[in-house]
Structure formats: C-alpha cells, structure tokens
C-alpha positions in Angstrom: -251.3 42.7 -1.8 -251.2 39.0 -2.4 -248.7 38.0 -5.0 -248.4 34.4 -6.3 -245.9 32.7 -8.6 -246.8 30.1 -11.2 -243.6 28.4 -12.2 -242.9 26.2 -15.2 -240.9 25.6 -18.3 -244.0 26.0 -20.5 -242.5 24.3 -23.5 -244.9 24.5 -25.0 -247.5 26.5 -23.0 -250.8 24.6 -23.3 -254.4 25.1 -22.4 -254.0 23.3 -19.1 -251.4 25.8 -18.1 -253.5 28.7 -19.3 -256.5 27.5 -17.4 -254.6 27.2 -14.1 -252.8 30.5 -14.5 -256.1 32.3 -15.4 -257.8 30.9 -12.3 -254.8 31.9 -10.1 -255.2 35.5 -11.5 -258.7 35.5 -10.2 -257.6 34.4 -6.7 -254.6 36.7 -6.2 -253.9 40.4 -6.7 -250.8 39.6 -8.8 -249.5 36.5 -10.5 -245.9 36.2 -11.7 -245.5 33.5 -14.3 -242.0 32.3 -13.8 -240.7 30.7 -17.0 -237.8 28.4 -16.2 -235.4 26.2 -18.1 -235.5 22.6 -17.0 -232.2 21.2 -18.1 -233.5 17.6 -17.9 -235.9 18.4 -20.8 -235.3 18.9 -24.4 -236.8 22.3 -25.3 -238.8 23.0 -28.4 -238.7 26.8 -27.9 -235.9 29.0 -26.5 -236.4 30.8 -23.2 -237.0 34.1 -25.1 -239.6 32.4 -27.3 -241.4 30.9 -24.3 -241.4 34.3 -22.6 -242.9 35.9 -25.7 -245.5 33.2 -26.2 -246.6 33.4 -22.6 -246.7 37.3 -22.5 -248.8 37.3 -25.7 -251.2 34.7 -24.3 -251.9 36.6 -21.1 -251.8 40.2 -22.5 -255.5 40.7 -21.7 -255.0 40.0 -18.0 -253.3 43.0 -16.4 -252.5 41.3 -13.1 -250.2 38.7 -14.8 -246.6 39.4 -15.4 -244.2 37.0 -17.2 -240.5 36.8 -16.2 -237.6 34.4 -16.6 -236.9 32.5 -13.4 -233.2 31.9 -13.7 -231.3 29.0 -12.3 -231.8 29.4 -8.5 -234.3 27.9 -6.1 -237.9 28.6 -6.6 -238.2 29.6 -2.9 -235.5 32.2 -3.4 -237.2 33.5 -6.5 -240.4 33.9 -4.6 -238.6 35.9 -1.9 -237.1 38.2 -4.6 -240.6 38.7 -6.1 -242.1 39.3 -2.7 -244.5 36.5 -3.3 -245.9 34.4 -0.5 -247.6 31.7 -2.6 -246.6 29.2 -5.3 -249.5 28.0 -7.4 -249.2 24.6 -9.0 -251.7 22.8 -11.2 -252.4 19.1 -10.6 -253.6 16.6 -13.1 -253.3 13.4 -11.1 -252.4 12.0 -7.7 -248.9 11.3 -9.2 -248.5 15.1 -9.7 -249.4 15.6 -6.0 -246.9 13.0 -4.9 -244.2 14.7 -6.9 -245.1 18.3 -5.8 -245.7 17.7 -2.1 -242.1 17.3 -1.0 -241.1 20.4 -2.9 -244.0 22.4 -1.4 -242.9 21.3 2.1 -239.3 22.2 1.4 -240.2 25.6 0.0 -242.3 26.3 3.1 -239.5 25.3 5.4 -236.9 27.4 3.5 -238.9 30.6 3.1 -242.4 30.3 4.6 -243.7 30.3 1.0 -247.0 28.3 0.8 -248.0 26.2 -2.1 -251.6 26.2 -3.4 -252.6 23.3 -5.6 -255.3 23.8 -8.2 -256.8 20.8 -9.8 -256.9 21.0 -13.6 -260.1 20.9 -15.5 -261.1 17.4 -16.7 -260.8 18.3 -20.3 -257.1 19.1 -19.8 -256.0 16.4 -17.4 -254.3 14.4 -20.2 -252.2 17.3 -21.5 -248.5 17.6 -20.9 -245.9 19.6 -22.8 -243.9 16.4 -23.5 -246.9 14.6 -25.0 -247.9 17.6 -27.1 -244.3 17.9 -28.5 -244.3 14.2 -29.4 -247.7 14.4 -31.1 -246.8 17.5 -33.1 -243.4 16.0 -34.1 -245.2 13.0 -35.6 -247.5 15.2 -37.6 -250.5 15.2 -35.2 -252.8 18.2 -34.9 -252.5 19.9 -31.5 -254.1 23.3 -32.2 -257.1 22.5 -30.0 -254.7 22.0 -27.0 -252.4 25.1 -27.2 -252.9 28.9 -27.4 -252.8 30.5 -30.8 -249.3 32.1 -30.1 -247.9 28.5 -29.8 -249.4 27.3 -33.1 -248.3 30.4 -35.0 -244.7 29.8 -34.0 -244.9 26.0 -34.6 -246.3 26.5 -38.1 -243.7 29.3 -38.9 -240.9 26.9 -37.7 -242.2 24.2 -39.9 -242.3 26.5 -42.9 -246.1 26.3 -43.1 -246.9 29.9 -42.4 
C-alpha cells in the first residue's frame, strides 16, 4: 500500500490545497493530511479548528485521513505514519527553490521521497497569508476557500 503525507498549516485551507490533496488521493492508496503549527505564522484558526475544517472538507474521500503533525521533523512523522512519500503543491519556481532542499534532506534522513504537484493555473495566486489579509480588510474570499472555512469565518465575525 502506498501512503503519502500532505503536510501544511492550512490556515486557512484554500482551494489550491484542496485541489492538490484531491489529486494526491487519486495517485496514492492513502493520503495523510498532516496539519501542523507553523510558529513563524500568526494563525487565524486554532489547530483543532483547522483539523475540523480539513476533515469536513475531505469527508467524501475515504482514503484521506487528517491528523495533527506535532512539533517534530516531517521525515520522522512520515516514518511514524509508514508513509514513503511527501506530496507538496507548487505554485511557482520560488516554491520549488524553497522546497527542494527540504525534499533532499528528508530523503537523506529517512529515504522518504517528495513528489511535487504543480497547482492549477486558477489557484496559483492563492496563499493562506494573502487570503487572511484580504478577508481581514473586508474582501470577499468565498470563491477561494471551502465552505467549511467560510462558515467558521462568518460565525467568528458575528455574521452567521
């Protein structure tokens, strides 16, 4: 059985993430979505909220599980999950330049391979940071995020 890990902080989960994870689910027997906490980022949602949003979004895909990653190395997490592959989405060459050294290190540490999936053109401009900024300034982001994200954002804003 081929198990892959799709890691990220997913704060918020957006349609670019959903597209890459869904494609990974078509390529691998199992996909573990590893929701992490990036301490360098200011989070909009708690870890528990991000886990709930991600689980709700992928409920129709039975070969996807959503788990918290914890604070350790991604390569060690993959070993614990018995996953031989990390799947990362790429938007630009800059993403590749950022991800390549980590992919090489992960392979050297644990023989875990990294597979890069280029994002769809319609999602290449999306980033969680940009979406948080647009939403905080009153911009409409519903076309870019799953329904589970919008429901929580509007509830938090007292709109729902």
